[in-house]
Backbone bond lengths (Angstrom), bond angles and torsions (degrees), N, CA, C in turn:
res aa  C-N    CA-C-N  psi(-1)  N-CA   C-N-CA  omega(-1)  CA-C   N-CA-C  phi
1 M - - - 1.446 - - 1.526 108.98 -
2 M 1.305 115.40 138.17 1.462 121.36 179.45 1.517 110.48 -85.39
3 R 1.315 114.61 155.96 1.456 121.04 -178.59 1.523 109.04 -128.64
4 I 1.324 116.84 133.13 1.460 121.76 176.63 1.524 108.12 -87.72
5 V 1.335 115.68 133.13 1.463 121.42 -178.85 1.520 108.63 -124.68
6 N 1.340 115.87 129.63 1.455 122.18 174.89 1.525 107.63 -93.13
7 L 1.322 116.65 120.07 1.457 121.07 179.50 1.523 108.17 -85.71
8 G 1.322 114.93 84.20 1.451 125.57 -171.99 1.512 118.03 -25.87
9 R 1.291 117.98 -62.74 1.459 121.62 -172.97 1.530 112.79 -65.96
10 T 1.312 117.17 -35.98 1.467 120.60 -177.45 1.518 112.61 -86.22
11 G 1.332 116.38 -25.11 1.451 120.75 -177.47 1.522 112.84 81.81
12 L 1.317 117.68 1.58 1.455 121.67 179.74 1.520 111.08 -85.15
13 F 1.325 115.41 159.33 1.450 122.38 177.50 1.524 108.43 -119.46
14 V 1.325 116.06 138.35 1.458 122.16 176.45 1.519 107.76 -127.54
15 V 1.321 115.59 166.46 1.460 120.88 176.66 1.521 107.36 -117.53
16 M 1.330 115.78 129.24 1.456 121.52 -179.58 1.522 109.16 -112.30
17 Q 1.319 114.87 142.74 1.462 120.57 174.73 1.516 107.55 -135.94
18 G 1.330 115.27 117.22 1.460 120.10 -179.91 1.514 112.97 61.25
19 G 1.319 118.00 32.32 1.458 121.84 178.93 1.512 114.72 83.74
20 A 1.332 117.82 2.16 1.462 121.36 -179.99 1.527 110.09 -116.78
21 L 1.307 115.61 148.23 1.455 121.76 177.06 1.525 109.54 -66.13
22 A 1.317 116.16 130.10 1.468 120.64 -179.64 1.523 109.91 -100.29
23 S 1.298 115.83 148.99 1.453 122.65 174.58 1.524 107.49 -111.98
24 L 1.325 116.07 124.89 1.464 121.33 -178.37 1.521 108.75 -123.98
25 G 1.293 116.40 121.49 1.453 120.05 -179.81 1.515 112.56 61.87
26 G 1.322 116.67 29.05 1.460 120.86 179.48 1.514 114.59 82.55
27 R 1.325 117.35 4.09 1.475 121.03 179.79 1.518 110.01 -116.25
28 S 1.328 115.34 153.39 1.462 119.54 177.87 1.528 112.39 -123.12
29 H 1.339 118.17 -4.18 1.464 120.09 177.00 1.528 110.15 -149.78
30 W 1.342 115.09 154.96 1.458 122.19 -176.71 1.520 108.81 -139.10
31 S 1.321 116.45 162.51 1.463 120.51 -178.44 1.527 113.10 -88.47
32 S 1.341 117.86 -9.51 1.461 120.17 177.21 1.523 110.33 -148.16
33 A 1.315 115.11 158.40 1.461 120.63 177.90 1.527 110.31 -65.14
34 D 1.321 116.88 -35.16 1.475 120.29 179.52 1.526 111.10 -63.73
35 E 1.335 117.16 -40.35 1.466 119.94 177.49 1.525 110.95 -63.53
36 A 1.321 116.26 -42.71 1.468 120.85 178.94 1.523 110.14 -63.77
37 R 1.321 116.92 -42.06 1.468 121.47 179.23 1.523 111.21 -63.40
38 R 1.331 117.29 -42.55 1.464 120.82 178.20 1.532 111.10 -63.82
39 A 1.333 116.99 -38.41 1.466 120.33 178.41 1.527 110.38 -64.06
40 A 1.321 116.72 -40.69 1.467 120.60 178.52 1.524 110.44 -65.62
41 Q 1.320 116.60 -42.07 1.460 120.14 178.96 1.528 110.82 -64.61
42 A 1.334 117.50 -39.24 1.470 121.40 178.42 1.529 110.78 -64.36
43 A 1.344 116.20 -30.12 1.467 120.77 178.10 1.520 111.16 -87.34
44 N 1.341 116.55 4.95 1.462 122.74 179.94 1.530 111.63 58.46
45 A 1.334 115.93 40.00 1.461 122.15 -179.98 1.525 109.36 -111.25
46 S 1.324 116.31 141.26 1.466 119.02 177.81 1.526 108.71 -80.24
47 V 1.316 114.50 138.98 1.465 120.77 -177.86 1.523 109.32 -132.69
48 S 1.313 116.61 142.28 1.457 122.38 -179.63 1.525 110.53 -65.15
49 D 1.333 116.35 149.16 1.459 121.42 176.45 1.525 111.68 -74.33
50 F 1.317 117.18 -19.92 1.460 121.83 -176.42 1.527 111.07 -92.00
51 V 1.323 115.60 140.33 1.463 121.62 175.99 1.513 108.15 -105.16
52 V 1.321 116.12 124.68 1.464 122.09 177.84 1.516 107.21 -84.30
53 R 1.329 116.67 132.05 1.467 121.04 179.06 1.528 109.03 -114.07
54 T 1.325 114.69 126.74 1.459 118.96 178.07 1.520 109.60 -84.57
55 A 1.299 116.38 155.28 1.462 121.26 176.56 1.516 108.55 -71.43
56 S 1.297 115.87 161.43 1.479 122.06 -178.21 1.490 109.71 -50.47
């Protein structure tokens, strides 16, 4: 299962799978969790409902 991570200081969102940055649809970062979730759904990948937020 993939996990959405908010990179606190930058405000960007990435998707991680097994501790590695995932690329979905040719992208590796998004401006919102919803965009990242839609990209995962378009790739037919399961994604966690929880968003991990990193410290500043």
